[in-house]
Structure formats: C-alpha cells, structure tokens
C-alpha positions, 0 to 999 in steps of 0.5 A: 505501502507502495500501492496504487490505492495509496498513491491515488489517495495521496494524489487526490488529497494533495491536489484538492487541498494543496497538501504535501505528503503529510496527507498519509497521516489521514489514511490511518495505516495500521502499525505492522502486525506480524500476526496479521497474514495480510501484513505478512504477505504484503511484506513477503511480496515486497521482499521478493520484488526488491530482491529480484531487482526488476520492476513488479509485474502487473499481477504483483501490482494488483496483488499489492493494491488488493492487500493494501486495500484489505489493510486499510479497510478489512471489509474490502 
C-alpha cells in the first residue's frame, strides 16, 4: 500500500532501529481479499491514478491513507 501512513510507519521504524525496508513485515498488512470492500476500493483508486498517468490529487492521497489505515486497523 503506497499510503502516507505506511511511509510514516516504515520511516519511524527504520530511523529508530536502523532497519531497512524489511520493517514492513511487522506492519501485519493483510492478504488481498476481493470480498473486502475496502480492499476493492483501494485497488480501484490505485488503478484510476495509475491509468491517468499523473500524480494523485491531495484528495486521492487522503483517501488512500484513510483506506490503508482502515485495512491496518479496522477499528479506525
């Protein structure tokens, strides 16, 4: 998930513990579930942004971040 929340988590771990990108193993990112509406929306949004060939808008970045947080913590 290319979301600001993920980038912040990786950066925080890497800076404090001198770790590389292997830190994502500790984030417990769930396996893709096509039955999960949040997973589907995140994938749809990523496809739309990629197909457009331009950087995401601030609104899209916020939505990606919100969806990523919901995937990582369904209580969020």
